[in-house]
Residue frames relative to the residue before (quaternion, step in Angstrom):
aa qw qx qy qz dx dy dz
M 1.0000 0.0000 0.0000 0.0000 0.00 0.00 0.00
T 0.4748 -0.6928 0.4642 0.2812 3.58 -0.85 0.94
H 0.4592 -0.6789 0.5014 0.2773 3.58 -0.92 0.94
P 0.5946 -0.6140 0.3756 0.3582 3.65 -0.91 0.84
H 0.6599 0.5365 -0.3310 0.4090 3.60 0.98 -0.75
T 0.6571 0.5013 -0.3261 0.4588 3.62 1.23 -0.25
V 0.4350 0.7215 -0.4547 0.2890 3.61 1.24 -0.19
F 0.6676 0.5055 -0.3080 0.4516 3.59 0.83 -0.99
S 0.6871 0.4966 -0.2934 0.4419 3.59 0.78 -1.03
L 0.6730 0.5014 -0.3027 0.4518 3.58 0.92 -0.89
L 0.6797 0.4900 -0.2979 0.4574 3.59 0.87 -0.91
F 0.6831 0.4787 -0.2978 0.4644 3.58 0.86 -0.93
A 0.6284 0.5257 -0.3327 0.4669 3.59 1.05 -0.75
A 0.6402 0.5217 -0.3289 0.4581 3.59 1.02 -0.77
I 0.6204 0.5444 -0.3362 0.4534 3.57 1.01 -0.82
L 0.7227 0.4406 -0.2521 0.4690 3.56 0.80 -1.03
A 0.6263 0.5670 -0.3455 0.4085 3.59 0.99 -0.79
V 0.7184 0.4091 -0.2452 0.5063 3.59 1.05 -0.74
A 0.7278 0.4810 -0.2571 0.4158 3.57 0.85 -0.98
L 0.7104 0.4931 -0.2962 0.4055 3.60 0.74 -0.97
P 0.6372 0.4956 -0.3633 0.4652 3.67 0.88 -0.67
A 0.6260 0.5316 -0.3432 0.4558 3.58 1.03 -0.72
A 0.6538 0.5158 -0.3127 0.4569 3.57 1.01 -0.80
Q 0.7143 0.4666 -0.2589 0.4528 3.57 1.00 -0.83
A 0.8029 0.3085 -0.1270 0.4941 3.60 1.06 -0.75
Q 0.3101 0.7725 -0.5072 0.2232 3.59 1.16 0.42
V 0.0986 -0.7799 0.6175 0.0262 3.59 -0.88 1.04
L 0.2161 -0.7994 0.5526 0.0943 3.57 -0.76 1.08
A 0.4780 -0.6202 0.5346 0.3178 3.55 -1.11 0.69
P 0.6222 -0.5829 0.3579 0.3809 3.63 -0.99 0.77
E 0.6788 0.5051 -0.3105 0.4332 3.60 0.93 -0.85
L 0.6901 0.4565 -0.2815 0.4859 3.61 1.25 -0.33
A 0.4912 0.7070 -0.4194 0.2880 3.57 1.19 -0.39
A 0.6762 0.4889 -0.3063 0.4582 3.59 0.86 -0.92
K 0.6514 0.5167 -0.3195 0.4546 3.55 0.98 -0.84
E 0.6826 0.4827 -0.2917 0.4647 3.58 0.93 -0.88
A 0.6256 0.5531 -0.3445 0.4290 3.59 1.11 -0.59
S 0.6991 0.4157 -0.2615 0.5197 3.59 1.19 -0.44
P 0.4267 -0.7193 0.4799 0.2650 3.60 -0.54 1.08
A 0.5103 -0.6268 0.4930 0.3221 3.55 -1.11 0.73
P 0.6334 -0.5339 0.3805 0.4110 3.59 -1.13 0.49
S 0.4258 -0.6992 0.5169 0.2502 3.54 -1.10 0.72
Q 0.2287 -0.7466 0.6082 0.1430 3.54 -1.22 0.55
W 0.1145 -0.7940 0.5965 0.0247 3.53 -0.92 1.00
G 0.0573 0.7886 -0.6122 0.0103 3.53 -1.23 0.47
L 0.0973 -0.7783 0.6183 0.0502 3.56 -1.14 0.69
G 0.1932 0.7941 -0.5602 0.1350 3.56 -1.04 0.69
L 0.3514 -0.7044 0.5756 0.2216 3.52 -1.33 -0.31
A 0.0805 -0.7819 0.6171 0.0364 3.56 -1.05 0.81
V 0.1309 -0.7433 0.6476 0.1048 3.54 -1.25 0.55
G 0.0063 -0.8291 0.5579 -0.0358 3.55 -0.99 0.77
L 0.1751 -0.7461 0.6333 0.1075 3.50 -1.29 0.52
D 0.1168 -0.7849 0.6076 0.0338 3.56 -0.72 1.14
R 0.1719 -0.7625 0.6180 0.0840 3.55 -0.77 1.08
K 0.1250 -0.8363 0.5326 0.0378 3.55 0.04 1.33
A 0.5911 -0.6258 0.4023 0.3115 3.53 -1.26 0.52
Y 0.4645 0.6888 -0.4509 0.3265 3.63 1.22 -0.14
R 0.5880 -0.5893 0.4324 0.3465 3.57 -1.17 0.65
D 0.8693 -0.0102 -0.0087 0.4942 3.57 -0.98 0.92
Y 0.2392 0.8084 -0.5065 0.1810 3.57 1.10 0.68
D 0.4272 -0.6979 0.5212 0.2425 3.57 -1.04 0.86
N 0.1338 -0.8326 0.5362 0.0364 3.57 -0.15 1.31
D 0.0135 -0.8320 0.5532 -0.0396 3.57 0.20 1.27
V 0.4652 -0.6265 0.5445 0.3076 3.53 -1.23 0.57
Q 0.1014 -0.8060 0.5827 0.0217 3.57 -0.84 1.00
A 0.2836 -0.7464 0.5814 0.1565 3.55 -1.15 0.73
L 0.0657 -0.7953 0.6026 0.0039 3.56 -1.07 0.81
P 0.3507 -0.7089 0.5615 0.2435 3.62 -0.73 0.96
L 0.2588 -0.7795 0.5557 0.1285 3.58 -1.02 0.81
L 0.0170 -0.7628 0.6464 -0.0013 3.53 -1.04 0.89
L 0.0928 -0.7795 0.6189 0.0265 3.54 -0.86 1.02
F 0.1458 0.7555 -0.6335 0.0814 3.56 -1.00 0.87
E 0.1189 0.7927 -0.5890 0.1029 3.56 -0.88 0.93
N 0.1047 0.7470 -0.6548 0.0468 3.52 -1.15 0.78
R 0.7943 -0.2993 0.2078 0.4861 3.59 -1.20 -0.38
Y 0.7824 0.4091 -0.1694 0.4379 3.55 1.02 -0.79
I 0.8180 0.1075 -0.0309 0.5643 3.58 0.99 -0.74
S 0.1212 -0.7504 0.6432 0.0924 3.51 -1.35 0.35
F 0.0286 0.7939 -0.6055 0.0485 3.57 -0.82 1.01
F 0.1994 0.7566 -0.6071 0.1387 3.55 -0.90 0.97
G 0.8319 0.1090 -0.1033 0.5342 3.56 -0.88 0.96
T 0.7525 -0.3210 0.2681 0.5087 3.57 -0.46 -1.23
T 0.6250 0.5435 -0.3271 0.4549 3.60 1.25 0.33
L 0.0787 -0.7746 0.6274 0.0102 3.55 -0.93 1.02
D 0.0731 -0.7978 0.5985 0.0048 3.57 -0.78 1.09
A 0.2019 -0.7014 0.6658 0.1550 3.52 -1.20 0.72
K 0.3265 -0.7866 0.4967 0.1668 3.58 -0.57 1.18
L 0.1959 -0.7507 0.6231 0.0992 3.53 -0.99 0.97
P 0.6540 -0.5042 0.3567 0.4369 3.62 -1.16 0.36
S 0.4207 -0.7127 0.5081 0.2384 3.54 -1.01 0.85
S 0.2201 -0.7367 0.6218 0.1492 3.54 -1.36 0.27
G 0.7982 -0.1416 0.0502 0.5834 3.57 -0.08 1.28
P 0.8172 -0.1967 0.1521 0.5200 3.60 -0.78 -0.98
L 0.6012 0.5784 -0.3516 0.4248 3.60 1.27 -0.08
S 0.1177 -0.7618 0.6339 0.0623 3.56 -1.04 0.88
F 0.1979 -0.7978 0.5649 0.0721 3.56 -0.96 0.92
R 0.0772 -0.8045 0.5889 -0.0049 3.54 -1.00 0.88
L 0.2519 -0.6448 0.6837 0.2309 3.50 -1.38 0.42
R 0.1263 -0.8597 0.4947 -0.0149 3.57 -0.60 1.13
A 0.0485 -0.7388 0.6709 0.0401 3.52 -1.22 0.75
R 0.0391 0.8091 -0.5819 0.0718 3.57 -0.83 1.00
Y 0.2815 -0.7197 0.6040 0.1949 3.54 -1.08 0.78
A 0.0183 -0.7917 0.6103 -0.0178 3.56 -0.91 0.97
N 0.2484 -0.7741 0.5692 0.1228 3.55 -0.79 1.07
D 0.0760 0.8380 -0.5304 0.1036 3.56 0.46 1.26
G 0.5730 0.6731 -0.3504 0.3095 3.58 1.21 -0.37
H 0.1911 -0.7492 0.6143 0.1573 3.50 -1.39 -0.15
E 0.2528 -0.7404 0.6046 0.1497 3.52 -1.32 0.47
A 0.6761 -0.5041 0.3499 0.4080 3.55 -1.25 0.41
K 0.6673 0.5237 -0.3012 0.4356 3.59 1.05 -0.73
D 0.5536 0.6444 -0.3881 0.3573 3.61 1.22 -0.32
S 0.7975 0.0042 0.0143 0.6031 3.60 1.20 -0.44
P 0.5422 -0.6056 0.4571 0.3609 3.61 -1.02 0.67
Y 0.6442 0.5419 -0.3207 0.4342 3.57 1.11 -0.65
L 0.6713 0.4783 -0.2946 0.4835 3.61 1.24 -0.36
A 0.3838 0.7377 -0.4775 0.2837 3.60 1.26 -0.01
G 0.7966 0.2776 -0.2251 0.4876 3.55 -0.93 0.95
M 0.6065 0.5417 -0.3636 0.4544 3.59 1.25 0.02
A 0.5260 -0.6128 0.4867 0.3332 3.54 -1.17 0.60
E 0.5781 -0.5979 0.4311 0.3500 3.57 -1.12 0.66
R 0.1884 -0.7214 0.6534 0.1310 3.54 -1.15 0.76
K 0.2350 -0.8322 0.4949 0.0855 3.55 -0.50 1.21
G 0.4554 -0.6160 0.5609 0.3139 3.50 -1.29 0.47
G 0.0471 -0.8237 0.5645 0.0242 3.57 -1.20 -0.01
V 0.5901 -0.5462 0.4623 0.3737 3.51 -1.41 -0.05
W 0.1739 -0.7776 0.6009 0.0639 3.54 -0.94 1.01
L 0.1433 -0.8038 0.5761 0.0388 3.57 -0.92 0.96
G 0.3111 0.7492 -0.5495 0.1998 3.56 -1.08 0.70
G 0.5285 -0.6203 0.4753 0.3317 3.52 -1.12 -0.71
A 0.1542 -0.7818 0.5993 0.0771 3.53 -1.30 0.37
V 0.1772 -0.7398 0.6396 0.1101 3.53 -1.30 0.56
L 0.1020 -0.7934 0.5995 0.0284 3.59 -0.89 0.98
W 0.0208 -0.7860 0.6178 -0.0056 3.56 -1.02 0.84
R 0.1314 -0.7874 0.6004 0.0480 3.55 -0.75 1.10
G 0.0763 -0.8162 0.5727 -0.0039 3.55 -0.55 1.23
G 0.6602 -0.5163 0.3632 0.4070 3.53 -1.27 0.14
V 0.7532 0.3605 -0.1916 0.5157 3.56 1.07 -0.74
V 0.8096 -0.0059 0.0624 0.5836 3.57 0.92 -0.90
N 0.3103 -0.7152 0.5931 0.2010 3.56 -1.23 0.56
A 0.1205 -0.7958 0.5918 0.0448 3.57 -1.09 0.73
S 0.0012 0.7855 -0.6188 -0.0052 3.55 -1.19 0.56
A 0.0717 -0.7678 0.6350 0.0473 3.53 -1.25 0.52
E 0.0120 0.7910 -0.6117 0.0065 3.57 -1.01 0.77
A 0.1094 -0.7583 0.6396 0.0629 3.53 -1.19 0.65
L 0.0026 0.8264 -0.5574 0.0798 3.59 -0.56 1.21
A 0.1657 -0.7618 0.6190 0.0950 3.54 -1.21 0.65
A 0.5283 -0.6649 0.4388 0.2938 3.56 -1.04 0.81
T 0.1314 -0.7377 0.6527 0.1119 3.52 -1.31 0.50
G 0.7764 0.3497 -0.2352 0.4685 3.59 -1.24 0.25
D 0.8389 -0.2028 0.1567 0.4802 3.54 -1.01 -0.89
A 0.5884 0.5679 -0.3788 0.4332 3.61 1.12 -0.51
E 0.2151 -0.7824 0.5733 0.1134 3.57 -1.22 0.42
G 0.7403 0.4726 -0.3158 0.3590 3.52 -1.29 0.50
K 0.3646 -0.6761 0.5911 0.2460 3.49 -1.44 -0.19
R 0.0909 -0.7863 0.6101 0.0357 3.53 -1.24 0.53
V 0.1130 -0.7657 0.6313 0.0482 3.55 -1.17 0.73
K 0.0503 -0.8025 0.5945 0.0044 3.58 -0.95 0.89
L 0.0852 -0.7593 0.6445 0.0267 3.55 -0.99 0.96
E 0.0019 0.8329 -0.5506 0.0568 3.60 -0.71 1.04
L 0.1225 -0.7389 0.6570 0.0857 3.54 -1.24 0.69
N 0.1090 0.7924 -0.5952 0.0768 3.60 -0.94 0.84
R 0.1160 -0.7806 0.6088 0.0805 3.53 -1.29 0.27
D 0.3381 -0.7366 0.5557 0.1853 3.56 -1.08 0.83
F 0.0780 -0.7561 0.6484 0.0417 3.54 -1.05 0.87
Q 0.1823 -0.8039 0.5624 0.0653 3.57 -0.65 1.15
V 0.0299 0.7713 -0.6336 0.0525 3.56 -0.81 1.05
G 0.7859 -0.1926 0.0883 0.5809 3.56 0.10 1.27
A 0.8075 -0.1984 0.1787 0.5260 3.58 -0.74 -1.07
L 0.6106 0.5542 -0.3353 0.4556 3.58 1.32 -0.05
T 0.0914 -0.7713 0.6284 0.0433 3.57 -1.00 0.92
L 0.1103 -0.7793 0.6159 0.0335 3.56 -0.83 1.08
T 0.0223 -0.8083 0.5876 -0.0284 3.56 -0.81 1.06
P 0.0982 -0.7861 0.6083 0.0488 3.61 -0.18 1.21
R 0.0593 -0.8036 0.5921 0.0102 3.59 -1.15 0.59
V 0.0919 -0.7298 0.6704 0.0979 3.50 -1.38 0.38
A 0.0110 -0.8192 0.5712 -0.0509 3.56 -0.88 0.93
A 0.2253 -0.7200 0.6373 0.1570 3.52 -1.29 0.55
N 0.1036 -0.7985 0.5928 0.0151 3.57 -0.77 1.08
W 0.0901 -0.7910 0.6047 0.0216 3.58 -0.72 1.10
Q 0.0522 -0.7783 0.6255 0.0157 3.58 -0.95 0.95
D 0.4363 -0.7234 0.4675 0.2603 3.56 -0.89 0.87
K 0.7584 -0.4033 0.2741 0.4324 3.56 -1.37 0.14
K 0.6521 0.5241 -0.3286 0.4382 3.62 0.92 -0.85
F 0.6370 0.5279 -0.3265 0.4571 3.58 0.98 -0.85
V 0.7064 0.4635 -0.2753 0.4587 3.58 0.72 -1.07
D 0.6647 0.5069 -0.3133 0.4507 3.58 0.95 -0.84
Y 0.6608 0.5146 -0.3151 0.4464 3.59 0.99 -0.79
Y 0.7868 0.3578 -0.1831 0.4683 3.60 0.78 -1.01
Y 0.7960 0.2691 -0.1379 0.5244 3.61 1.12 -0.52
G 0.5517 0.6236 -0.3939 0.3894 3.59 1.23 -0.03
V 0.2568 -0.7293 0.6118 0.1669 3.55 -1.32 0.38
R 0.3015 -0.7752 0.5318 0.1591 3.57 -0.58 1.18
A 0.6914 -0.4942 0.3270 0.4133 3.54 -1.25 0.45
A 0.6868 0.4877 -0.2866 0.4563 3.59 0.96 -0.83
E 0.6843 0.4884 -0.2778 0.4648 3.60 1.24 -0.29
V 0.4369 0.7092 -0.4525 0.3185 3.58 1.29 0.00
R 0.0246 0.7709 -0.6344 0.0513 3.56 -0.99 0.95
A 0.6623 -0.4424 0.3840 0.4671 3.58 -1.26 0.06
G 0.8078 0.1947 -0.1745 0.5284 3.58 -0.70 1.07
R 0.7315 0.3052 -0.2190 0.5690 3.62 1.27 0.03
A 0.1266 -0.8353 0.5343 0.0287 3.54 0.08 1.34
A 0.6146 -0.5171 0.4356 0.4065 3.55 -1.27 0.32
Y 0.0227 0.8002 -0.5979 0.0403 3.56 -1.04 0.76
T 0.1426 -0.7594 0.6318 0.0613 3.55 -1.01 0.95
G 0.3457 -0.7853 0.4816 0.1786 3.55 -0.54 1.15
D 0.2112 -0.7328 0.6302 0.1460 3.51 -1.39 0.26
A 0.6972 -0.4548 0.3269 0.4475 3.60 -1.27 0.20
A 0.0681 -0.8071 0.5865 -0.0019 3.57 -1.06 0.75
S 0.2090 -0.7464 0.6188 0.1278 3.54 -1.27 0.57
N 0.1365 -0.7902 0.5960 0.0414 3.58 -0.83 1.07
V 0.2431 -0.7513 0.5953 0.1486 3.57 -1.17 0.59
E 0.1197 -0.8153 0.5663 0.0164 3.57 -0.78 1.09
L 0.1002 -0.7393 0.6618 0.0739 3.53 -1.14 0.77
G 0.0663 0.8272 -0.5533 0.0727 3.58 -0.86 0.88
L 0.1246 -0.7634 0.6285 0.0819 3.51 -1.33 0.32
R 0.1061 -0.7719 0.6255 0.0395 3.53 -0.89 1.03
M 0.0939 -0.7849 0.6120 0.0231 3.56 -0.92 1.00
G 0.0226 -0.8046 0.5928 -0.0239 3.57 -0.68 1.12
Y 0.0641 -0.8089 0.5845 0.0004 3.56 -0.95 0.85
A 0.3019 -0.7415 0.5758 0.1658 3.56 -0.86 1.04
V 0.2684 -0.7927 0.5311 0.1323 3.56 -0.18 1.30
A 0.7465 -0.1194 0.1270 0.6421 3.54 1.08 -0.86
P 0.6845 -0.4382 0.3385 0.4742 3.61 -1.19 0.19
R 0.8350 0.1463 -0.1788 0.4994 3.57 -0.87 1.12
H 0.6925 0.4319 -0.2769 0.5072 3.62 1.20 -0.20
N 0.0589 0.8154 -0.5674 0.0986 3.57 -0.57 1.18
V 0.1092 -0.7554 0.6415 0.0774 3.55 -1.13 0.74
F 0.0612 -0.8086 0.5849 0.0165 3.58 -1.13 0.57
V 0.1233 -0.7321 0.6628 0.0969 3.52 -1.38 0.43
D 0.0707 -0.7957 0.6014 0.0129 3.56 -0.93 0.93
L 0.0835 -0.7928 0.6037 -0.0017 3.56 -0.79 1.12
S 0.0736 0.8008 -0.5929 0.0415 3.58 -0.99 0.77
A 0.0770 -0.7543 0.6504 0.0458 3.53 -1.26 0.62
T 0.1029 -0.8139 0.5717 0.0050 3.57 -0.85 1.02
K 0.2540 -0.7350 0.6118 0.1446 3.54 -0.93 0.97
M 0.3434 -0.7880 0.4818 0.1703 3.56 -0.53 1.21
G 0.5333 -0.6267 0.4727 0.3152 3.56 -1.19 0.65
S 0.6809 -0.5333 0.3198 0.3868 3.57 -1.20 0.52
A 0.6402 0.5338 -0.3429 0.4331 3.62 1.00 -0.71
I 0.6520 0.4635 -0.3091 0.5143 3.60 1.21 -0.43
K 0.6541 0.5221 -0.3154 0.4473 3.58 0.93 -0.87
D 0.6682 0.5174 -0.2983 0.4436 3.60 1.11 -0.66
S 0.5071 0.6554 -0.4274 0.3615 3.60 1.24 -0.24
P 0.4811 -0.6682 0.4802 0.3024 3.63 -0.98 0.76
L 0.5853 0.5755 -0.3721 0.4333 3.62 1.26 -0.17
V 0.7009 0.4612 -0.2334 0.4916 3.57 1.27 -0.41
D 0.1032 -0.8162 0.5660 0.0538 3.59 -0.97 0.80
R 0.7557 0.2383 -0.2193 0.5692 3.60 1.19 0.37
S 0.5229 -0.6831 0.4358 0.2648 3.53 -1.20 0.55
N 0.7737 0.2665 -0.1714 0.5486 3.60 1.20 -0.01
Q 0.1053 -0.7581 0.6359 0.0990 3.52 -1.33 0.29
G 0.1377 -0.8149 0.5610 0.0478 3.55 -1.18 0.51
S 0.1482 -0.7813 0.5977 0.1018 3.54 -1.29 0.16
V 0.1246 -0.7427 0.6530 0.0807 3.52 -1.30 0.56
K 0.0226 0.7927 -0.6070 0.0508 3.57 -0.80 1.03
A 0.0096 -0.7787 0.6273 -0.0095 3.55 -1.08 0.76
G 0.0989 0.8235 -0.5514 0.0899 3.56 -1.03 0.66
Y 0.3115 -0.7035 0.6116 0.1843 3.48 -1.47 0.12
L 0.0293 -0.7972 0.6030 -0.0089 3.57 -1.00 0.86
Y 0.1681 -0.7541 0.6289 0.0867 3.55 -0.96 0.98
S 0.1961 -0.7958 0.5665 0.0853 3.58 -0.72 1.10
F 0.3426 -0.7430 0.5399 0.1977 3.58 -0.87 0.99
């Protein structure tokens, strides 16, 4: 059985092993050369989203946050929200991406009375790769990311989803498995020796796997005008649930927004 710490390396190596040779050795038929030489039209979008994250930390201050939305996509890159993808050549139904994503996983002492006296845990930019597959019945994706800057650890996500179209309404249910390594769990859910207080024992985290269920609802109000709502609930892995910083086994989020497409 493969050790959990090798999951990230194996998945990321698989992404690069298939995608990079295709990028280096792609041969175009003559009739496609002119078309490929001309970039596809770009797509732009602007909007605003608001969200509420109910994190698993004890007495956490769950504030509503606003996020401006920028969408840009062409043949080479895709950017939306906090995710930037560089598109690699596809292989049949598989699409390959190099990915950068900002994730605000951190916390500060002011976020909860129970976090008082703890050092800040910062969010950061995560870099890695992703594979996307669109099937007739279900869509699948996999990503493997590693932290940069102040954040720590590695994470792997496997997701299945499907789109259901009902007139101008699109419903996309999803199920995902999220794996975080020991460094990630220890950084965001661990308690260092200097942070021990009465009722807050020292804790060293271990790798954990979380299961997420979600539903995205998008509605085309008018041509170019779209609104959406995204709901998610995540069951936390045992290494996170065992942390003295956590007082429940699940966390959830609600996000809603508007996007105008040019």
